[in-house]
N, C-alpha and C positions, 0 to 999 in steps of 0.2 A: 524458396519460399516466400521471399521478400517481395516478391510479385503482387501488385494491387495492395499493399497496404497502404494507408495514408502516411502522409508526413507524421504525425503525431504518434501513428503505431511504430514506425521507425525508428522514432526518438527515445519509445521506451524500450525496445528490446535490447540493448546493451545494457541500459541500466537492469533491468529486471535481471540479466544474465549477472552483472555484477552482484547485485544484493541476493541472489540465491548461494553465491559464493560465498557472500558475509554472514549468511544464515547458518553456514556452517563451523562457525567460530564464534557463534553469540554474538555479531556484529563488531568484534574487538577489532577487525580492520579498518573499519569507516569509523569507528568512534573518536569525536574531535574533542574538544575542550566544554568543560564544564559549564554548564547554563549558569550564572551566578544568581538570574533572578529565578530557578526554577524550585526555589522554596524548598518545603520538605520533602518533594519528590522530587530528587537528586536526579536530573538529565543531561546529558550531554549534545553537544551539535555532533551531527551528522557527517562526514566529509563527503558522504554520496549524498546526492540530491536527487530529487525525480524530475522529469520533463517539467518545466513552467513552476517550478518551487524552488523557494531558497529556505527554507527553513525546518527542514526534516530533522528529527532528534530522535537519541537514544534514551528510553525510561531506562529507570532505576530497575524496573521489573524486567528489562531485557528486550522491550519492545521497541521496534521501528515506528516513527509514527510521523507522516505529514499530510498537512491540509493541502489537495490538491487542486480543489475548487471552492469559490464561494458565491452566492447567489443571494439576493432579497428573495428568490421563490424557490420552493421546495422542489418545485415541477422542473426545473432547469438543474438543479442538482440530480434529480433523479435519472433524466436524459444524460447527464455528463458521466454519473455512474455506472449506466448501460454501456456507452461508448467504450469506455473505461476497462469495464467488464468483459468486453467482444475482446479489447486488445489483449486484456491477460488471457484469456484462453485460447486466443490464436497462438500466443507464445507458449502456454503451458505444454501442449499436446496431450498424448496418454500416461505421462507420469504421474498426473496431477486428478486430485478426485475435487469437484467442484458442485458446489451448491450455493443455488440462488435464493433468497426470502423476502418477501415483499412482507412488511410489515404494517399491521394498520394504526398501532398506537406504540407511544413512549418515542424516545429522541431519535430514534431511527426511523426510515422511512422505506429503505431497500438496502440488501447486504449481498455480498459474495463473498463466500470462505471457501477455499482452495487449500488442499494440503498437499506436499509434495511426499509419494509414497516413500520412496527411497529413504529418505533425510526426516520427516517428519516437520518441516519447515512448513508454516503456515501464513497464506497472505488474505487478508481480508478488505474489502473496499465497502466502503457504507457511505450511503446519503444519509443526510439528516435534516430531520423535519425541518429546520432552521436554517436550510438552502446550502450546506457543506456538503463536501466530499471528502471522506479521510481514508489515506491508506495508511492498515498496518501491516507490519509483519513479526512476526514470531521466529526464532530462532529453532534450528534443527534440534530435533530431540535422538535421533540415532546415527 
């Protein structure tokens, strides 16, 4: 199944497997030290980083968050979001429900949201109108 995957896609697969496993325990297994500059919204470093990123964090709300791309152009972020969404869909398979949204207004330009049917874990990949791509994961609910 790995044949034909780009180098970027091959780098994402084991990390996504680990992230889904960590979602089953509300990310406790990948929660690192508290980020002292996080202010009132207490955040912790994540011991798991996504390919090409080094500052993933786990918010007090239980959400895993990473900025995975930044550009001065919103179009570049949307292009990268589409590429990463393809990588996610290829990894996910039939155990996930996936929805795609093109958003005309607000801070987001494009969003992919996927829910793991068996566990209720959610992954979202958003391209912002300011040229960023954010990866968010919510823990399993069942």
